[in-house]
N, C-alpha and C positions, 0 to 999 in steps of 0.2 A: 427443131432448130429455131423457128421463129419465136416460140415462147421463151426459149433460153436467152436469146438476144434481147428480147423485151425486158425480161427480168434483170439482166445485166445493165441495161440502160437505166431502168428505174432505180436500181441499186446505186449506180453511179451518180444519179441526180440527188439521191438522198444523202450520199456522202458529200457531195458538193455543198448542199444546204447546211450540213453539219459543220463543215469547215468554215463556211461563210459566217455562220452564227458565232463560231469561236473567234474569228477575226473581228467581228463586230463587238463582241464582248471585250476583247483585249484593247480595243480602241475607245471604248465608251467613256471612261473617265478622262482620258486625254482630250477628247473632242468636247466633252461637257465643259471642261475648264476653259476651252477656247470660245465657247458660244454662250455660256450661261449669262454673261453680263448684258447681252442684247436680245436674246431669243424671246424673252418674256413680253416684249413690246411688239412682237411680230404676229401677223396672222399665220395660220397653218401653212398655206402655200409659200409665203415668204420665208418662214422658218425652215421649211423643207429645202429650199434652194440655198439658204444660208448654211445649213448643216452640210449639204453636199459640197459646197465650195470650201468650207473650212476643214472638212474631214479628208479631202482628197489625198494629201500627202501622207497623212497618218495611216490611212487605210492601205495605200500602196506599199508602204514599208512593211506593215504587218502581213499583207497579202504575199509579198515576195518570200517572206520567211515561211509562211504556211505552205506555199507551193513546194518549196524544198523539203520541208519537214514531212509533208504528207505524200510526196512523190506524185504530185498532180502534174499532168502534161501542160506545157506552155499554151497549147491551143485552148485550154479551158480557162485561161486567165480572165478574159472578158466576162464570161458567164459568172465566174466566181466573184469578180469585182462588183458586178451588178447585184448579185445576191447579198454580198457583204454590205454594200452601201445601203441597199433597201432595208436590211435588217437594222443597221445602225441608225438610219433616219427614223425608222419606226420607234426604236427604243428612246431616242432623243426627244421625239415629239411626245411620247408617253410620259417621260420624266417631266417635260415642260408642263403638260396638262395636270399631272399630279401635284406639282408645286403650286400651280395656280388655284387648285381646289382647296388647299389648306389655308384657312383664314389666318391673317396675321394677328398675333396676340398683342393686345394693347394693354399695357400695365398702367394703372392709375396710382398716383401717390396717395398715401393715407391722409 
């Protein structure tokens, strides 16, 4: 019995992570359009807080839809919100760092 409940708990956590990543992916372009103009001048901790602040409403809307669509109980909302937000912040910071690594092409007139 203990092993069965442990497997069910682990399986539920894996399902939550999967749903959270889907929510983060569905929000990524919307949030990037909100933050792209300022995030490049920020340090990583500043950018993390900025993304969290700007993404809140978008993630909540997508999260509500995901709860209904996947039949997830309301008590799991906070955990799912944290997982989705952390996944989204990670992807936004990764995108920020990727764009900073690409050198700007300077064209010279002939």
